[in-house]
N, C-alpha and C positions, 0 to 999 in steps of 0.2 A: 493531310493534304493542305498545302499552303495556298492562300489566295494572293500572296505577294506578287507572283508572276502576272496575274490578271491585272492588278493595279498598275504594274510597271508598263504593261502593254497599252493599257487605257491612257495612262499619262503621256506616253510617247505619241499616241494618235492625237490627243488633245493639244499637244504642243505644236503640231503641224497646222492646226485649225486657223490661226490668224494669218499665216502666210498663204494658205489656200484661199481663204475668203478675200484677201486683198486683191486677188486677180479677178474677182467678181463684183467689183465696186459698182459698176453700172447697173447690174441686176439687183444688187442689194439696195441701191438707192431707189430704183423703181418700185421695189416691193415696199420699202419704207414709206414712200410717197403714197402708195395705194392704201396701206394700212392707216396712215394718218388721215387721208381723205375719207376713208370708210368710217373711222372712229369720230370724225368731227361732228359735233352736235348730237352724239348718241352715247349711251352708257355701255353699250355692248356691240361687239362686232358680229356680223352675220357670217355664218360658216361659208367657206369657199368664196368670200367676197373678193379675195385677191389671189385666187387659185392660179391664174395664168402667170402672174408675176412670181409667185412662189415656185412654180414648176420651172420657170426660166432660171431662177436662182439655184434651185436644186440641181438642175442639169449642169449649170456652169460649175458648181462646186464638185460634182461627181467627175466631170472632165478634168478639173484641176487635180483632184485626188489621184486619178489614174495616171496623169502625166508626170507626177513627181515621184522620185524614188523614195522608198521606205526607209 
């Protein structure tokens, strides 16, 4: 049994990632600002510190993935 097909499918999905993420720039920027603010002056991030922003980014990405043809 060959794993080549698995890698080809994974590579195809990963190639779509930049285009999908480009449509979620506002959510990605908000998440990045939150993480930067949470990390400022500390050596580690607190779990779920930016959960709301992450979920907004995740939802945007999921909507973009569903809207684009495979």
